[in-house]
N, C-alpha and C positions, 0 to 999 in steps of 0.2 A: 660962643664961646669958642675963645681964639688958638687952633692947636702951631706945633713945629713937630713936623714929624720931617726924623733925617734918617740921612743915607749910612749902610754901613761897609767897609771897609773890608777883604780878609787876608790879611797880610800872614794868612798860615793857612795851607788851607790840606788835607792830606784823607783820599781815600782811601780804606781803610780793604772793609770786602761789604757785598753786598748781604743782608738783613736775611728773613724773613716775611719779612711786612714788602720785601721788595725795597725798601729804602736803602740804604748805607749809611756807613757806620766814618763816621770823620772825627776828624780827630781840626779845629782849626783855633787861628787866632783872632776874631770880630776886635775891628774899634770904629767906635762913633764918628762922624767926621762934619761940620756945618751946612755940606749941601741937604738940599730942606727941603718939604712940599709943605705947604701950608692949609693948614682944616679948615672951616666953619661948621662950628656946633646947631644948627637953629631949632628949635622945638616945634610940631606939626600937635594940631588935635588929633587926627586919627594914630593908628599904629603903623601905617607907611612911615618907609624907608625908605629915602630919595637920595641918589646919586648925580650929582652935578659942578660938570670937569669940562674940561672948555680940549682938554688934547682929545685928541678920535683916538688916539693909545689903549685910553680910561674905556675898560664897560662899566657900563651907569647900570648894569642891570646885579644879580643874585651871584654871577661875578664874579666882580667888585670884591677884594678881603678885605675892602670899608668897610661896603653892604654884611658880608658876611659876618664880622664883629656883632653888630649891631641885632641882626638874624639871633646871632648866637644869646645874647644876653637875654630878650625878647622871650626866647623859646628855652631857657632856664631855668631862668626868673618867673616866667609864664608876665612878663611885663607887658603895660596895657597903652607903652606909651610908644609915639614914634618920632621922628628925626627929620630933618634934613643933613644932608652929611654936605656937600662943597668942597671942592680938592683943586688948588692952587699948584698942577704940576713941575716942580725945576725938575726933581730925580728925574729923568735918561725912565725907557722902561722898556725892561729886558734886557736888561744891563748887567747885572750882576750886583751891584749895584742896593737889591735890596726893601725897594720904593714901597714894591705893592704891599708886604711884610712890615715894614715902617708904617702904614699908613692905619692896617690891621688894631695894630699896637698900639699907637695911637690912641681910637677912635674906643678902643675897649678902660683906656689910660684914661678919654674924656670921659666916656660917657659914665664909669664910675665917679666921677665927678658933678658930671649933669646930670645925674638922675639918681643923685643919694642912693649911692647903693652900696655903698664901705664893705665891697667885698679886698679881704684881702693883698700881700703881693701872691701867697700863696696857690689863691683863690682864681689869679686871673693870669697865670701861669698857670694855668691847667687849661683854663680857653686859650690859650696861646696857644700849647701843645696840638687842640689842635685845630687851629685853623693852613698851622705849617711851619714847616719847623727853622726857619726865619726869627719868624712871631715874639719866640722867648725871649732873647736878645733884645727887644728889641722895647719891653716890660724893668728891664734894669735902667738907674743911672747912673747908665759908668761909662765911660774913655772904652780900656780895653774887654774883652770876658774873653774867656777862652770856647770853647762851646764841645760837646760827648757826645757818642750816641749817634741819633740824624741833627746833632747839630741838635739842639734842642735842651740840652743837659745843659743850660750856663751856672760857669763857676768867672762870675769876677774877679779882674782880678789890680792889684795891690801895686799900682806908680807914682811914681812918686808926683805933688799937685802940681807944676808945674810943667808938664810933663807936655807939647803940643806938639806936633809932628807936622809940616805944611805937607801940601803935595802940590803935582800938577797932574791931573785926571780928562787923560785923551779919550770919549765916546765914540766908536765910527756908528755909519747912520745905519747898523744889526740891529733888529733882533733875538735876541736867543733865546731856542727850549735848552732849558734846564736838563731838560727831561733824558733829548737826545743827546746832549753831552753825556750824561751816566750813562748809556744806551751804549755807546758810541766806545766809552771805557770799557766794560764788562766783553765789547767784542772782543777790546784788542788786548787784556789780558793782562796781570800787573805784569812780568814780563819784556816787553816789550815797551812800559814807561819805565822816565823818571823816577827816581828816590831821589828824597832831601838830603842832602847832605848831613843838615844841622838838625838842630831836634826845638823844637819853642824854646824851651832855657833860654840856651847860647842866639834866638832871635830875643826875646823878651829883656837879655842881661847887656845884649849891643843897645836895646833903647832906650833900658833906662840910665843908661853913660851918655847917651844922644851920636850913637858912631857909627853913622845911615853909609859905612864901608862894614862893616860886621855886620849887620842891620842888610843888604846886600846880598850877602853872601848867606842868610839865613830864611830870606821872601821865600814861600813856593805852595805849588801851588796845577797840584795834582793831573787838575783839569786843563791848563791852561795846552801843555804837549797837543790833547784830542780839539780842543778848540781852533788851535790853532794851524793846525791842518783843517780843519775843513774854511777857514773864514782865512783866507792871508792879509787880511788887514791889521790883525791884533800885530804879527811879525815886524808892521812894516810902522808901525807903532811903536812898537820897541824899538826898532831901529834910530825913530827919530829923535827918540829919547834918550839914546842913547849921547849920537850925534852933538846932542843936545850937555853931554860931561853929566848925566845921570847917570850911576853906579849900580844905586836899588831902585829896582824895576820889576812890577805884578800883576797878572791878568786878576783883578779880581772876579772871587764864584768861578759861577760857568760863563763867562765873558759877558758883552767884549768888553769893556773896561777897561785900561790898564791904567794905569799908577807909576808915579815913578816920588823920591822920593828923596825930597833939598832939602838946602841951610835954615833957607829962608822962605818971607811973602816976595820981597824984591825980587829974587833969583825966578820962583816958581811964576809971578809976573810976568816977566820979562819974559822963559819961554812963550808963557800961554802970547801973549802977543804976537812974538815969531811962529807957533804950531798956524794959530788964526787966520793967519796970511798966508801960509800957504799953500793948507788943504782951509775948501770948504767944505768938504765932509766928513770933516771933525766935530765934537761939543769940542769944547776944550775947558775947566774949571781950575782957580783957585783955589785949593780946599784945607782945610786945618781937624787937628785930635778938636772935637766937641764936648 
């Protein structure tokens, strides 16, 4: 079975407070984009779960979220089935794009069909929440959704069917630990950090009208200030995108991926060629809403 595991962007990410379980309450807007990994599931005669991936950054043991998805189903449902999970990695690792979480959700959804488990969406969401805060978003077949609580309480958003946002996506060769960024956010205290200028409703209204200038004013990420202080490459990328004429720019998740909203594929491709020529240290992609 062949699966496509898509990346996400956070168009809005407001960190509110630390919870009793040491996670943070957040308010975020997820966008699914067409940058994706390919996953192939193959049956095994034994009960083993085997991860195959050529990327050295991807663990091939029990720490891999795709492995954990399969193992969770095996243990919870007392299954005697094994599976080989081959991952062709295209989503950069540790970039704030949710690649590992997307892999986990894709395997949950894929094995539900592959193993004929007939689990309902509510049951899949229960497993997804146990695997990670971003995993539940990828269980839904939706382009945009609001995430609350730890980010795992998902509300799909109704948007125009023809809504397709084009992005130039730039990732420096840095692997960021989300846990470290949240610890830094805690230590700085909310009084020292930038507050959102607009609320989520203003952002969504601008996106529905394809008003990129207004959307640019409403994009927000509580963690950007913290990550950029630790990793100045984020600031340099944002400056390059501004020089390219882009006004709607934001870091996704805990970083270091930075994206700019553009009006068309042509604009994104032109800027992509320019950035690739100027820097050999950044990965640059043209992506759109999936």
